[in-house]
Backbone as CSV, one residue per row, in Angstrom:
resi,resn,N_x,N_y,N_z,CA_x,CA_y,CA_z,C_x,C_y,C_z
1,MET,100.274,53.179,108.166,100.671,53.992,106.912,99.495,55.058,107.297
2,ALA,99.862,55.932,106.691,99.069,57.476,106.566,97.312,57.209,106.373
3,ASP,96.544,57.563,106.175,94.926,57.176,106.020,95.050,57.622,104.505
4,ASP,93.982,57.542,103.858,93.432,57.557,102.466,93.871,58.791,102.591
5,PRO,94.756,59.202,101.627,94.234,61.047,100.792,93.411,61.634,100.545
6,TYR,92.467,60.895,99.818,91.264,61.543,99.324,90.187,61.488,100.649
7,SER,90.311,60.774,101.528,89.196,60.978,103.125,89.959,62.096,103.645
8,VAL,90.890,62.022,103.954,91.581,63.479,104.557,91.325,64.860,104.271
9,LEU,91.453,64.398,102.815,91.004,65.640,102.219,89.552,66.148,102.072
10,GLY,88.852,65.221,101.907,87.283,64.941,101.689,86.766,65.164,100.649
11,VAL,87.822,64.365,99.335,87.320,64.815,98.181,87.113,63.338,97.920
12,PRO,86.091,62.824,96.662,86.143,61.822,95.661,87.277,61.624,94.798
13,ARG,87.300,60.210,94.559,88.557,59.964,93.389,88.603,60.386,92.438
14,SER,87.387,61.262,91.770,87.435,61.625,90.778,87.656,63.216,90.605
15,ALA,87.948,63.705,91.728,87.946,65.080,91.730,89.345,65.592,91.101
16,ALA,88.479,66.866,90.498,89.513,67.691,89.728,90.547,68.347,90.875
17,ASP,91.729,68.342,89.702,92.683,69.149,90.324,92.256,70.887,91.287
18,ASP,91.881,71.276,90.482,91.336,72.525,91.469,90.456,72.255,92.640
19,ASP,89.686,71.214,92.632,88.938,71.102,93.704,89.694,70.357,94.915
20,ILE,90.637,69.973,94.882,91.477,68.871,95.593,92.900,70.196,96.057
21,ARG,92.581,70.907,95.144,93.345,72.214,95.785,92.633,72.882,96.876
22,ALA,91.570,73.471,96.160,90.456,74.263,97.438,90.466,73.324,98.641
23,ALA,90.235,72.267,98.421,89.672,71.177,99.752,91.254,71.561,100.657
24,TYR,92.465,71.547,100.330,93.402,71.320,100.905,93.452,72.594,101.218
25,ARG,93.430,74.154,100.610,93.560,75.202,101.102,92.505,75.652,102.227
26,LYS,91.423,75.226,102.285,90.352,75.243,103.358,90.660,74.498,104.785
27,LEU,90.949,73.628,104.196,91.563,72.570,105.741,92.970,73.032,106.114
28,ALA,93.505,73.813,104.978,95.306,73.826,105.986,94.839,75.118,106.570
29,LYS,93.927,75.894,106.359,93.635,77.445,106.956,93.210,77.113,108.212
30,ALA,91.931,76.028,108.158,91.706,76.202,109.504,91.921,75.610,110.668
31,LEU,93.322,74.397,110.327,94.000,73.707,110.756,95.543,74.065,111.215
32,HIS,95.629,75.210,110.433,96.703,75.288,110.814,97.528,76.075,112.465
33,PRO,98.580,75.251,112.884,98.967,75.839,113.977,99.063,77.508,114.514
34,ASP,99.357,78.245,113.900,99.413,79.735,114.076,98.064,80.115,114.503
35,PHE,97.083,79.327,114.338,95.383,79.868,114.473,94.744,78.852,115.613
36,ASN,96.009,77.763,115.773,95.321,76.843,116.772,96.752,76.440,118.221
37,PRO,97.110,77.600,118.405,97.916,77.341,119.341,97.627,76.231,120.319
38,GLY,98.641,75.555,120.805,98.356,74.695,122.186,97.511,73.288,121.511
39,ASP,96.704,73.374,120.291,95.763,72.357,120.017,96.474,71.197,119.125
40,LYS,97.070,69.912,120.148,97.982,69.079,119.424,97.279,68.429,118.594
41,GLN,95.611,68.321,118.613,94.658,67.550,117.633,94.825,67.841,116.087
42,ALA,94.656,69.766,116.242,94.419,70.350,115.268,95.799,70.287,114.833
43,GLU,97.299,70.395,115.873,98.570,70.094,114.300,98.785,68.722,113.521
44,GLU,97.809,67.228,114.575,98.235,66.405,113.516,97.879,66.489,112.722
45,ARG,96.089,66.939,112.566,95.358,66.552,111.390,95.850,67.794,110.187
46,PHE,96.357,68.884,110.990,96.832,69.782,109.990,98.502,68.528,108.973
47,LYS,99.150,68.102,110.045,100.107,67.074,109.484,99.752,66.125,108.291
48,LYS,98.725,65.232,108.685,97.883,64.446,107.840,97.804,65.419,106.729
49,VAL,96.880,66.473,106.598,96.430,67.161,105.440,97.421,67.588,104.253
50,ALA,98.540,68.145,104.786,99.983,68.617,104.353,100.063,67.254,103.721
51,SER,100.194,66.046,103.973,100.867,64.639,103.648,99.589,64.565,102.591
52,ALA,98.662,64.470,102.631,97.968,64.407,101.522,97.777,65.261,100.595
53,TYR,98.299,66.280,100.683,98.416,66.846,99.291,99.633,66.549,98.808
54,ASP,100.384,65.993,99.434,101.629,65.824,98.806,101.751,65.067,98.089
55,ILE,100.496,64.106,98.030,100.362,62.725,97.193,99.296,63.276,95.936
56,LEU,98.343,64.113,96.318,97.162,64.436,95.724,97.371,65.743,94.786
57,GLY,98.316,66.567,95.382,98.717,67.345,94.649,99.423,67.350,93.474
58,ASP,100.293,66.544,93.535,101.169,66.426,92.457,100.715,65.367,91.817
59,ALA,100.359,66.027,90.099,99.825,64.737,89.276,100.439,63.383,89.114
60,ALA,101.568,63.829,88.845,102.206,62.118,88.608,102.284,61.265,89.934
61,LYS,102.393,61.677,91.594,102.193,60.931,92.193,101.182,60.861,92.338
62,ARG,100.279,61.404,92.435,99.026,60.644,92.272,98.356,60.100,91.284
63,LYS,98.906,59.731,89.957,98.456,59.102,88.985,99.303,57.608,89.527
64,ARG,100.355,57.763,90.102,101.171,56.039,90.981,100.448,55.964,92.128
65,PHE,99.681,56.929,93.095,99.220,56.371,93.676,97.467,55.577,93.426
66,ASP,97.080,56.160,92.141,95.896,55.254,91.753,96.000,53.959,91.530
67,ARG,97.259,53.961,90.773,97.729,53.010,90.205,98.060,51.688,91.202
68,GLY,98.419,52.273,92.566,98.529,51.211,93.751,100.196,50.937,93.548
69,GLU,100.876,52.092,92.833,102.473,51.919,93.009,103.344,52.830,94.106
70,ILE,102.575,53.271,94.869,102.856,53.824,96.209,102.288,53.809,97.000
71,ASP,102.281,53.765,98.074,101.134,54.315,99.540,100.709,55.367,99.567
72,ALA,100.199,55.622,100.999,99.661,56.716,101.346,100.626,57.525,101.673
73,ASP,101.683,56.963,102.257,102.811,57.661,102.433,103.821,58.086,101.308
74,GLY,103.578,57.673,100.299,104.573,58.007,99.377,105.730,57.115,98.863
75,HIS,105.141,55.723,99.922,106.457,54.950,99.491,106.213,53.688,98.552
76,GLU,107.138,53.143,98.015,106.660,52.455,96.785,106.001,51.027,97.675
77,ARG,105.265,50.376,96.863,104.380,49.044,97.091,105.462,48.250,96.650
78,PRO,105.572,46.591,97.312,105.980,45.813,96.580,105.232,45.554,95.108
79,PRO,105.663,45.219,94.307,104.703,45.150,92.867,103.920,43.654,93.027
80,GLN,103.300,43.854,92.638,102.106,42.876,92.601,101.879,41.886,91.196
81,TYR,101.895,40.714,91.200,101.507,40.309,89.923,100.209,40.492,89.564
82,ARG,99.654,40.624,88.440,98.326,41.127,87.830,97.920,40.452,87.249
83,PRO,96.920,39.256,86.460,96.442,38.282,85.535,95.604,39.291,84.807
84,GLN,96.234,38.889,83.481,95.803,40.085,82.227,94.271,39.609,81.919
85,PRO,92.902,40.403,81.679,92.178,40.477,80.784,92.468,38.574,80.105
86,GLY,91.154,37.981,80.177,90.906,36.896,79.253,91.839,35.803,80.143
87,ALA,92.979,36.079,81.362,93.411,34.728,81.626,92.277,33.876,82.672
88,PRO,91.777,32.653,82.211,91.145,32.119,83.137,91.231,31.775,84.434
89,GLY,92.784,31.984,84.948,92.969,31.610,86.286,93.905,30.462,86.465
90,ARG,93.794,29.967,87.629,94.983,29.244,87.689,94.568,27.782,86.608
91,GLY,95.773,27.037,86.692,95.285,26.044,85.185,94.580,26.025,84.328
92,GLY,93.950,27.434,84.063,93.212,27.486,82.722,94.587,28.209,81.601
93,PHE,93.713,28.098,80.193,94.368,28.567,79.162,93.652,29.622,78.530
94,GLY,94.692,30.407,77.474,94.035,31.365,76.971,94.588,32.699,77.599
95,GLY,94.472,33.743,77.076,95.083,35.134,77.405,96.128,35.135,76.742
96,ARG,97.222,35.991,77.253,98.364,36.480,76.468,99.050,34.799,76.909
97,GLY,100.197,35.053,75.615,101.660,34.037,75.794,100.875,33.184,76.008
98,SER,102.023,32.210,76.513,101.663,30.241,76.360,100.615,30.136,77.650
99,GLY,99.835,29.133,77.514,99.254,28.551,78.965,98.450,29.455,79.545
100,GLY,98.256,30.929,78.798,97.298,31.717,80.002,98.550,32.638,80.717
101,PHE,98.949,32.302,80.741,100.224,33.226,81.528,101.194,34.327,81.351
102,GLU,100.999,35.516,81.533,102.054,36.291,80.994,103.121,36.401,80.646
103,PRO,103.527,36.726,79.522,104.939,36.623,78.794,106.000,37.123,79.844
104,PHE,107.043,36.079,79.837,108.251,36.367,80.300,108.975,37.412,80.942
105,GLU,109.236,38.547,79.963,109.445,39.994,80.101,108.614,40.975,80.717
106,ASP,107.093,40.460,80.605,106.051,41.012,81.302,106.330,40.655,82.418
107,LEU,106.011,39.773,82.859,106.343,39.289,83.881,106.899,39.843,85.257
108,PHE,108.425,39.662,84.655,109.203,39.819,85.485,109.422,41.992,85.362
109,GLY,108.831,42.208,84.200,109.013,43.926,84.440,108.198,44.073,85.647
110,ASP,107.070,44.034,85.549,106.322,44.381,86.945,107.115,43.848,88.189
111,LEU,107.416,42.560,88.614,107.946,42.317,89.844,109.222,43.313,89.926
112,PHE,109.716,43.772,88.950,110.982,44.880,89.752,110.178,45.827,88.944
113,GLY,109.290,46.845,89.147,108.868,47.931,88.793,108.683,48.547,87.376
114,ARG,108.907,47.342,86.637,109.168,48.007,85.215,110.434,48.075,84.690
115,GLY,111.428,47.990,85.522,112.298,48.619,85.113,113.494,47.581,84.461
116,GLY,112.946,46.197,84.881,113.991,45.098,84.420,114.609,44.543,85.245
117,PHE,116.096,44.453,84.448,117.267,44.176,85.024,118.623,45.348,85.147
118,GLY,118.884,45.687,85.772,119.946,47.389,85.552,121.426,46.325,85.103
119,ALA,122.450,47.309,84.968,123.329,46.954,84.913,123.995,45.167,85.879
120,GLY,124.549,44.401,85.350,124.977,43.317,86.017,124.160,42.321,86.525
121,GLY,122.895,42.503,85.594,121.704,41.584,86.110,121.300,42.007,86.978
122,ARG,121.252,42.994,87.893,120.378,42.701,89.039,119.098,43.753,88.975
123,ALA,118.003,43.341,89.656,116.744,43.632,89.692,116.915,45.150,90.181
124,GLY,116.358,46.213,88.649,116.018,47.588,89.184,114.720,47.585,89.765
125,ARG,114.836,49.001,90.495,113.759,49.798,91.414,113.849,51.379,91.047
126,ARG,113.104,51.872,91.514,113.366,53.624,91.613,113.452,53.809,92.936
127,GLY,114.107,54.751,93.168,114.736,54.595,94.382,113.561,55.618,95.556
128,GLN,113.753,55.668,96.360,112.347,56.068,97.323,112.610,57.609,97.483
129,ASP,111.049,58.137,97.416,111.658,60.139,97.756,111.550,59.946,98.887
130,ARG,112.416,61.488,99.363,112.825,61.691,100.701,112.194,63.101,101.048
131,LYS,111.747,63.122,102.221,111.072,64.577,102.697,112.134,65.388,103.415
132,TYR,111.875,66.929,103.223,112.963,67.604,104.505,111.725,68.788,104.564
133,MET,111.799,69.321,105.061,111.162,70.659,105.578,111.907,71.932,105.462
134,LEU,111.780,73.128,104.852,112.636,74.310,104.311,111.418,75.527,105.271
135,GLU,112.423,76.265,105.964,111.452,77.737,106.572,112.226,78.493,106.037
136,VAL,111.229,79.314,105.307,111.506,80.369,103.965,110.641,81.894,104.991
137,GLU,111.146,82.755,104.957,110.855,83.969,105.322,109.418,84.814,104.221
138,PHE,108.688,85.326,105.193,107.748,85.197,104.268,107.395,86.119,103.080
139,LEU,108.564,87.261,103.305,108.619,87.707,101.873,109.551,87.283,100.832
140,GLU,110.407,85.972,101.497,111.023,84.976,100.367,109.727,84.273,99.600
141,ALA,108.579,83.679,100.296,107.678,83.108,99.638,106.700,83.577,98.515
142,VAL,106.712,85.223,99.178,105.806,86.390,98.345,106.153,86.242,96.971
143,ASN,107.758,86.894,97.074,108.645,87.526,95.885,109.657,86.040,95.798
144,GLY,109.679,85.529,96.011,110.628,84.187,95.294,111.820,84.438,95.458
145,ALA,112.555,83.043,95.729,114.005,83.167,96.158,114.781,82.681,95.777
146,ARG,116.245,82.417,95.394,117.143,81.119,96.018,117.671,80.803,97.159
147,LYS,117.686,79.744,97.756,117.997,79.268,98.734,118.801,78.227,98.988
148,ARG,120.085,78.090,99.253,121.154,77.037,99.394,120.886,76.293,100.499
149,VAL,120.643,75.086,100.725,120.517,74.198,101.964,121.388,73.061,101.607
150,THR,121.635,72.461,102.932,122.619,71.554,102.985,121.757,70.095,103.313
151,LEU,121.539,68.998,102.789,121.174,67.903,103.350,121.474,67.418,104.342
152,PRO,120.524,66.117,105.420,121.457,65.858,106.393,122.136,64.836,106.099
153,GLU,122.005,63.999,104.554,123.480,63.489,103.989,124.502,65.077,103.435
154,GLY,124.526,65.667,103.777,125.705,66.457,103.416,125.806,67.152,102.205
155,GLU,124.224,66.583,101.067,124.611,67.302,100.061,123.952,68.889,100.017
156,ALA,125.051,69.614,99.173,124.062,71.110,99.570,123.169,71.485,97.928
157,LEU,122.347,71.800,97.955,121.459,71.999,96.874,120.880,73.726,96.945
158,ASP,120.927,74.075,95.092,120.103,75.377,95.394,118.740,75.288,95.231
159,ILE,117.688,75.796,95.751,116.468,75.524,95.722,116.053,77.131,95.354
160,ASN,114.893,76.739,94.061,114.129,78.435,93.559,112.991,77.890,94.251
161,ILE,112.618,78.710,95.556,111.662,79.220,95.757,110.576,80.217,95.002
162,PRO,109.763,79.560,94.493,108.760,79.986,93.130,108.032,81.154,94.035
163,VAL,107.191,82.235,93.163,106.720,83.186,93.501,105.539,82.752,94.350
164,GLY,105.372,83.320,95.483,103.993,82.850,95.868,103.365,81.695,96.549
165,VAL,105.035,80.481,96.641,104.906,79.479,97.586,103.960,79.663,98.672
166,GLU,103.504,78.521,99.302,102.277,78.866,99.853,102.696,77.905,101.323
167,ASP,102.576,78.250,102.960,102.971,77.431,103.805,102.268,75.839,103.411
168,GLY,103.243,75.031,103.688,103.145,73.575,103.610,102.643,73.035,102.215
169,GLN,102.900,74.088,101.472,103.138,73.661,99.745,104.478,72.829,99.804
170,SER,104.719,71.572,99.008,105.685,71.096,98.858,106.392,70.854,97.348
171,LEU,107.732,71.058,97.201,108.795,71.259,96.303,109.198,70.194,95.764
172,ARG,109.144,69.779,94.579,109.619,68.081,94.086,111.346,69.054,93.439
173,LEU,112.084,68.056,94.103,113.828,68.027,93.136,113.456,66.270,92.621
174,LYS,113.776,66.831,91.574,113.772,65.381,90.648,114.980,64.805,90.748
175,GLY,115.059,63.202,91.042,116.274,62.805,91.078,116.918,63.066,92.673
176,LYS,116.618,63.733,93.510,117.352,64.164,94.738,117.017,63.413,96.029
177,GLY,116.368,62.113,95.496,115.898,61.101,96.609,117.071,60.044,97.029
178,ALA,116.622,58.997,96.940,117.080,58.087,97.710,117.595,57.327,96.038
179,PRO,118.886,56.700,96.196,119.555,56.168,95.073,118.674,54.997,94.480
180,GLY,118.110,54.611,93.038,117.450,53.567,92.789,118.665,52.448,92.538
181,LEU,118.067,51.296,93.032,118.627,49.773,92.688,118.751,49.258,91.047
182,GLY,119.863,48.573,90.775,120.109,47.959,89.989,120.384,49.287,88.637
183,GLY,120.536,50.297,88.719,120.668,50.782,88.017,119.127,51.629,87.352
184,ALA,118.444,51.650,88.472,117.114,52.573,88.517,117.531,54.030,88.628
185,GLU,115.991,54.720,88.451,116.346,56.134,88.314,116.226,56.378,90.084
186,PRO,116.708,57.060,90.740,116.948,57.584,92.026,114.933,58.563,91.878
187,GLY,114.984,58.164,93.629,113.708,59.187,93.866,113.648,60.345,94.209
188,ASP,112.837,61.462,94.007,112.715,62.932,94.294,113.220,63.207,95.683
189,ALA,113.628,63.994,95.842,113.628,65.469,97.143,112.259,65.778,97.497
190,LEU,111.430,65.870,98.199,110.104,66.596,98.774,110.410,67.472,99.583
191,ILE,110.527,68.953,99.279,110.506,69.950,100.137,109.295,70.624,100.844
192,ASP,108.668,70.391,101.979,108.175,70.983,102.700,108.212,72.135,102.996
193,ILE,107.512,73.484,102.213,107.795,74.443,102.559,106.911,74.987,103.814
194,LYS,107.733,76.033,104.608,107.023,76.281,106.196,107.547,78.031,105.922
195,VAL,106.338,78.788,106.089,106.275,80.217,106.366,106.641,80.885,107.335
196,ARG,107.638,81.597,107.517,107.606,82.198,108.821,106.752,83.199,109.513
197,PRO,105.950,83.701,110.004,104.981,84.771,110.200,105.524,85.848,109.792
198,HIS,105.102,87.217,109.404,106.042,88.322,109.366,105.415,89.221,110.422
199,ALA,106.264,90.471,110.619,105.475,91.248,111.760,104.582,91.812,111.786
200,TYR,104.208,92.329,110.534,102.643,92.983,109.876,102.109,92.859,108.676
201,PHE,102.546,91.793,107.836,102.167,91.073,106.622,101.451,89.888,107.331
202,LYS,100.213,90.056,106.778,99.253,88.403,106.829,98.889,88.542,104.678
203,ARG,98.402,87.045,105.218,98.063,86.593,103.921,96.652,85.938,103.316
204,ASN,96.318,86.648,102.494,94.478,86.009,102.444,94.872,85.525,101.371
205,ASP,94.810,84.116,100.833,94.579,83.746,99.173,96.063,84.588,98.683
206,ASP,95.864,85.442,98.083,96.358,86.146,96.867,96.293,87.541,97.222
207,ASP,96.010,88.077,98.348,95.485,89.539,98.962,96.678,89.566,100.466
208,ILE,97.239,90.503,100.650,97.812,90.926,101.965,97.233,91.954,102.567
209,LEU,97.334,91.290,103.945,96.476,92.070,104.635,97.511,93.316,105.652
210,VAL,97.174,94.362,106.259,98.334,94.565,106.845,97.217,95.957,107.550
211,ASP,97.456,96.722,109.104,96.769,97.540,109.627,97.579,98.627,109.562
212,LEU,97.077,99.610,109.742,97.167,101.174,109.363,97.219,101.505,110.479
213,PRO,97.896,102.190,111.713,98.239,103.318,112.898,97.764,104.300,112.458
214,LEU,96.805,104.624,113.148,96.565,106.392,112.659,96.194,107.003,114.055
215,SER,96.541,108.386,114.114,96.641,109.499,114.664,94.998,109.914,114.382
216,LEU,94.048,110.406,116.162,92.923,110.967,115.874,93.163,112.305,115.110
217,THR,94.428,112.752,115.090,94.235,113.885,113.705,94.178,113.525,112.464
218,GLU,95.377,112.837,112.165,95.273,111.683,111.028,93.768,111.331,110.326
219,THR,93.134,110.768,111.248,91.955,110.104,110.872,90.701,111.648,110.523
220,VAL,90.732,112.293,111.693,89.483,113.435,111.531,90.536,114.511,110.607
221,LEU,91.479,114.864,110.195,91.708,116.014,109.048,92.600,115.058,107.671
222,GLY,92.485,114.038,107.751,93.190,113.349,106.612,94.570,113.339,106.589
223,ALA,95.079,112.782,105.678,96.724,112.390,105.578,97.220,111.664,104.475
224,ARG,98.065,111.902,103.755,99.163,111.184,103.173,100.459,110.267,104.012
225,ILE,100.133,109.232,104.044,101.314,108.205,105.057,101.550,107.368,103.941
226,GLU,103.382,106.846,103.997,103.828,106.172,103.664,103.142,104.739,104.049
227,VAL,102.670,103.455,103.273,102.750,102.173,103.811,103.603,101.201,102.952
228,PRO,103.931,100.226,103.976,104.802,98.906,103.298,103.822,98.134,102.475
229,THR,104.504,98.107,101.345,104.284,96.454,100.684,105.051,95.504,100.359
230,VAL,104.484,94.563,99.952,105.476,93.682,99.361,106.336,93.523,98.670
231,SER,105.852,94.758,97.986,107.062,95.127,96.774,107.622,96.276,97.129
232,GLY,107.578,97.225,97.845,107.792,98.306,98.747,107.043,99.339,98.998
233,ARG,107.269,100.310,99.956,106.522,101.291,100.324,105.762,102.578,99.250
234,VAL,104.565,102.591,99.519,103.790,103.640,98.537,102.916,104.732,99.463
235,THR,102.662,105.649,99.014,101.764,106.739,99.739,100.794,106.597,99.645
236,LEU,99.729,106.378,100.721,98.205,105.965,100.245,97.708,107.261,101.269
237,THR,96.759,108.284,100.494,95.863,109.449,100.837,94.802,108.701,101.678
238,VAL,95.025,108.924,102.625,93.791,109.030,103.825,92.875,110.195,104.208
239,PRO,91.526,110.145,103.295,90.770,110.897,103.768,89.972,111.411,104.717
240,LYS,89.781,112.772,104.896,89.416,113.337,106.133,88.012,112.485,106.524
241,GLY,87.998,112.762,107.738,87.006,111.911,108.792,87.059,110.420,107.895
242,SER,88.538,109.892,108.187,88.084,108.303,107.889,88.159,107.430,109.528
243,SER,87.601,105.987,109.664,86.823,105.485,110.460,87.938,104.428,111.035
244,GLY,88.001,103.941,111.813,88.800,102.755,112.834,88.127,101.442,111.732
245,GLY,88.755,100.824,111.079,88.000,99.598,110.854,87.826,99.787,109.366
246,GLN,87.735,101.211,108.555,87.741,101.148,107.774,88.970,100.633,106.757
247,VAL,88.648,99.899,105.317,89.695,99.079,104.598,90.084,99.724,103.245
248,PHE,91.186,100.482,102.979,91.356,101.039,101.563,91.987,99.424,100.947
249,ARG,92.214,99.374,99.076,92.575,99.120,98.945,93.349,99.159,97.646
250,LEU,94.647,99.060,97.911,95.615,99.171,96.659,96.011,97.853,96.246
251,LYS,95.193,98.365,94.592,95.347,97.205,93.405,96.694,96.729,92.938
252,GLY,96.905,95.147,92.910,97.657,95.188,92.579,99.043,94.937,93.409
253,LYS,99.206,95.299,94.422,99.973,95.371,95.852,100.104,93.935,96.254
254,GLY,99.414,92.740,95.980,99.231,91.659,96.374,100.231,90.694,95.842
255,ILE,99.882,89.268,96.008,100.756,88.052,95.444,100.312,87.993,94.084
256,ALA,101.352,87.444,93.384,101.293,87.283,92.246,100.974,85.624,91.945
257,ASN,100.611,85.347,90.741,99.635,84.301,91.292,100.076,83.307,89.316
258,PRO,101.351,82.528,89.917,101.589,82.380,88.541,100.587,81.273,87.434
259,ARG,99.626,80.648,88.427,98.829,79.873,87.687,97.331,80.594,87.364
260,THR,97.409,81.542,88.206,96.142,82.352,87.195,96.893,83.609,85.973
261,GLY,97.598,84.110,86.644,98.520,85.130,85.458,97.960,86.206,86.010
262,THR,97.343,86.198,87.705,96.675,87.343,88.312,97.423,87.658,89.717
263,THR,97.310,88.972,90.269,98.151,89.212,90.756,97.048,90.219,91.895
264,GLY,97.065,89.816,93.689,96.070,89.862,94.436,96.279,91.490,95.001
265,ASP,95.671,92.294,95.971,95.743,92.857,96.296,96.260,93.289,97.606
266,GLN,96.653,94.510,98.287,96.638,94.543,99.465,95.822,95.528,100.313
267,LEU,94.690,95.004,100.911,94.139,95.629,102.110,94.497,96.431,103.144
268,VAL,94.453,97.511,103.145,95.356,98.341,104.709,93.686,98.677,105.598
269,LYS,93.527,98.240,107.121,92.738,98.312,107.622,93.075,99.590,108.775
270,VAL,92.144,100.669,108.663,92.468,101.822,109.722,92.173,101.014,111.237
271,ARG,93.344,102.024,111.815,93.380,101.551,113.538,93.674,102.542,113.631
272,ILE,92.673,103.271,114.751,92.686,104.633,115.514,93.679,104.750,116.707
273,VAL,95.006,105.090,117.265,95.509,104.636,118.507,95.713,106.362,119.021
274,LEU,94.786,105.989,120.230,94.918,107.129,120.861,96.013,107.520,121.716
275,PRO,96.821,109.110,122.267,98.054,109.146,122.692,98.139,108.300,124.170
276,GLN,99.289,107.692,124.614,99.802,106.988,125.487,99.212,107.522,127.287
277,HIS,99.507,108.599,126.579,98.892,109.763,128.112,97.872,110.299,128.026
278,ALA,96.975,110.563,129.258,96.082,111.200,129.170,96.417,113.034,128.374
279,ASP,95.377,113.448,127.813,95.378,114.859,127.253,94.710,115.512,127.530
280,ALA,95.225,116.431,128.871,94.043,117.505,129.457,93.335,118.213,128.518
281,GLU,94.234,119.146,127.542,93.480,119.776,126.760,92.274,118.964,125.508
282,LEU,92.295,117.959,125.072,91.804,116.888,124.204,90.768,116.433,125.128
283,GLU,90.540,116.374,126.464,89.635,115.796,127.048,88.440,117.360,127.404
284,ARG,89.233,118.032,127.660,88.153,119.553,127.727,87.719,119.786,126.563
285,PHE,88.754,120.041,125.489,87.911,120.225,123.940,86.778,119.273,123.978
286,LEU,86.772,117.867,124.190,85.486,117.197,123.638,84.176,117.353,124.805
287,GLN,84.923,117.392,125.820,83.614,117.577,126.822,82.786,119.146,126.174
288,GLY,83.482,119.776,125.694,82.698,121.548,125.143,82.230,121.171,124.102
289,TRP,82.506,120.017,123.369,82.272,119.715,121.711,80.748,119.346,121.777
290,LYS,80.268,120.027,120.662,78.577,120.237,120.524,78.215,119.132,119.904
291,GLY,79.115,118.435,118.974,79.250,117.031,118.233,79.326,115.866,118.878
292,LYS,79.636,115.986,120.670,79.842,114.949,121.185,79.369,113.472,121.381
293,ASP,77.812,113.724,121.180,76.819,112.382,121.377,76.345,112.239,120.186
294,TYR,77.357,112.481,118.743,76.488,111.795,117.600,76.845,109.921,117.839
295,ASP,76.016,109.734,116.826,75.621,108.168,116.598,76.743,107.376,116.340
296,PRO,77.856,106.582,117.246,78.775,106.054,116.506,78.132,104.752,115.537
297,GLY,77.138,104.239,115.391,76.416,103.721,114.756,76.577,101.972,115.294
298,ARG,76.219,102.308,116.501,75.842,100.757,117.399,74.635,100.326,116.964
299,ARG,74.555,99.377,116.622,73.182,98.993,116.644,72.227,97.561,117.366
300,TRP,73.488,97.100,118.280,72.783,95.506,118.849,72.109,96.309,120.148
């Protein structure tokens, strides 16, 4: 069985949903395999964190876990008899029903997951949830998409990838899990999202990060450069005298967050690139340049 999800995420059982989400994001970023290549221990912890958030990040599933209806893996627990308040225990009287016992229908409702008896008198039990993984492209995760996937059982499903979905996030497809017993409802399909890395975009919460290679001429004299964003290309004005490492902010060109109703920014970081081959004329110019000994800002 998996570890207690509250312990895995390092939050108390009374934690608010936002605190749980924040704890998951922090751990997922620190343990993500892309940032820990070859670290099997970090990879295993990342899987545990994702599994824990699958339980606690879903309000309905968290309630079922807290009530003891499912375990830390999301599997149904065997129903147990729970004495009612006021019942004195074995051999005693009082409480609800006759002789201190639960009424017949309540007892069997507990034994069979409150499903009672289904068609033909069979005991009803909700079907188990099934977990799958779906890889999506970076821009599909940012902008949303519709994907058709075929499950191992052969069923084809159309899945709406919501705008801004994150790597490691799970999508719940109601009723697409294992069938229920005795006419009870089926379980759900839980789709774990894996976002493929992009060639030049990176994500930081709702912001997009991208490097902008510039020539020496463009940084010294300034330029107008076409820059890619997740929603299309825009023109960026690079001021004269821009330095390597300088960051320009493109307001509202990041990821739309449906929870907050806000949109992140795109942060463009300047990277100065010199010619691949030596330029004798440039070398002669710099050797004779009076300002060649300027202070670049080193402070160590």
